[in-house]
C-alpha positions in Angstrom: -16.7 -8.6 -8.2 -13.9 -8.2 -10.8 -10.4 -8.8 -9.8 -8.5 -5.6 -8.4 -4.9 -5.3 -8.2 -3.1 -3.9 -5.0 0.5 -2.8 -5.2 2.6 -3.6 -1.9 5.8 -1.6 -1.6 7.5 -3.4 1.3 10.3 -6.1 1.9 11.0 -8.9 4.2 8.6 -10.2 6.8 6.4 -7.0 6.5 5.8 -7.8 2.9 4.9 -11.5 3.6 2.4 -10.2 6.5 0.6 -7.7 4.1 0.7 -10.1 1.4 -0.9 -12.9 3.6 -3.5 -10.3 4.8 -4.4 -9.6 1.0 -4.5 -13.3 0.3 -7.6 -13.3 2.5 -9.3 -10.8 0.4 -11.5 -12.3 -2.5 -10.6 -11.0 -6.0 -7.5 -9.3 -5.0 -4.2 -9.7 -7.0 -1.1 -8.5 -5.5 1.8 -6.8 -7.2 4.7 -6.5 -4.9 8.1 -4.9 -4.9 10.7 -4.1 -2.2 11.0 -0.5 -3.4 9.5 2.2 -5.6 12.0 1.6 -8.4 11.1 -2.0 -8.7 7.6 -1.3 -8.3 7.4 1.1 -11.2 9.2 -1.5 -13.5 6.7 -4.1 -12.3 4.0 -1.8 -13.1 5.3 -1.1 -16.6 5.3 -4.9 -17.2 2.2 -5.8 -15.4 -1.4 -5.3 -15.1 -3.3 -2.2 -16.3 -5.0 -0.7 -13.5 -3.9 -0.7 -9.8 -6.5 0.2 -7.2 -4.4 1.3 -4.3 -0.8 0.9 -3.2 0.1 0.0 0.4 3.4 1.2 1.3 5.6 0.5 4.4 7.9 2.4 6.6 10.7 2.6 4.0 8.6 3.9 1.5 6.9 6.2 3.8 10.3 7.8 4.4 10.5 8.5 0.6 6.7 9.6 0.4 7.1 12.5 -1.8 8.9 10.5 -4.5 6.4 7.6 -4.2 3.3 9.9 -4.2 4.6 11.8 -7.3 5.6 8.6 -9.3 2.3 6.6 -8.5 0.1 9.8 -8.6 0.9 10.3 -12.2 -0.5 6.8 -12.8 -3.6 7.5 -10.8 -2.8 5.2 -7.9 -3.5 6.3 -4.5 -1.1 5.6 -1.9 -1.8 4.6 2.0 0.6 3.5 4.5 0.9 1.1 7.2 3.9 1.1 9.5 4.9 0.6 13.1 6.3 3.3 15.4 6.1 6.1 13.0 7.1 9.3 14.4 4.1 11.9 14.4 6.5 14.4 12.1 7.0 11.5 9.6 3.3 10.8 9.5 2.6 14.4 8.9 5.3 14.8 6.3 3.7 11.7 4.4 0.1 13.1 4.6 1.5 16.5 3.4 3.2 14.6 0.4 -0.2 13.4 -0.6 -0.4 9.8 1.1 -4.2 9.3 1.6 -4.0 7.5 4.9 -1.4 6.6 7.3 -2.0 3.7 9.8 -0.3 2.3 12.7 0.3 -1.4 12.1 -1.5 -3.5 14.6 0.6 -6.0 16.5 -2.0 -8.7 16.4 -2.8 -10.4 13.2 -6.7 -10.3 13.5 -6.7 -6.5 13.7 -4.1 -6.3 11.0 -5.8 -8.5 8.8 -9.0 -6.4 9.2 -7.3 -3.2 8.6 -5.9 -4.3 5.3 -9.4 -5.8 4.3 -10.9 -2.4 5.2 -8.2 -0.4 3.2 -8.9 -2.6 0.2 -12.5 -2.3 0.3 -12.4 1.7 0.9 -10.3 2.1 -2.3 -11.8 -0.5 -4.6 -15.5 -0.2 -3.9 -17.6 2.5 -5.7 -18.6 5.2 -3.3 
């Protein structure tokens, strides 16, 4: 399999958690940024094609902006967050976020979720 790039828009411990789960995936490069502005800057400087963007709660709150800016680059957006209100989840989906998942509290289910997301958005149908 050719290496794929996954964009992570998250910060702090949550960013470390998703990056650790992605590190378990073969042939995945991670491009991470704490917010959409810095993510766009990294995209301009970095790799050509990004297979999927995984975003956390802060970026989900600004999902209209995130989807608009990444959608013009052909990057699908998925959200993984803890304790997201149903209205916030619905708003993100209406803005164009492809999927929104509750962040599992335990490592193994979390790691499996991230692996499933990468597979779903990087493997041919």
